[in-house]
C-alpha angles and dihedrals in degrees: 000000000000093000091050093048090047089055100040101045098056092043091050092049092047091049094051093045093048092042096050094041092078099057092039094049093045094047098045107029142031097223094108093048090074116105115255100183125352108319093339112110127207088253088068092046091050092047091053090047087058090061089049091047092048094051092043092053090046093054091043092050092046089056094046091045090059088056092048090051090052091051091049091050090052093050091049092048093050092047092050090051091051093050092052 
């Protein structure tokens, strides 16, 4: 459980900070209104980065979840052997 918690908690905090940074930064500053390339502002770049971040975290969690499932299966098997 500790390994799972040590993975999920920092990823969740990162996700929420990154996710809420866009509306907060657009509402209370003009940093993201600057042009990044042509007519595309940094707000659009940041918004696109949120999609990339979401998919990346999804893939990362899916891979880690498979390892967590293996650990759970080992614990279940060992407890069943002890009970028999």
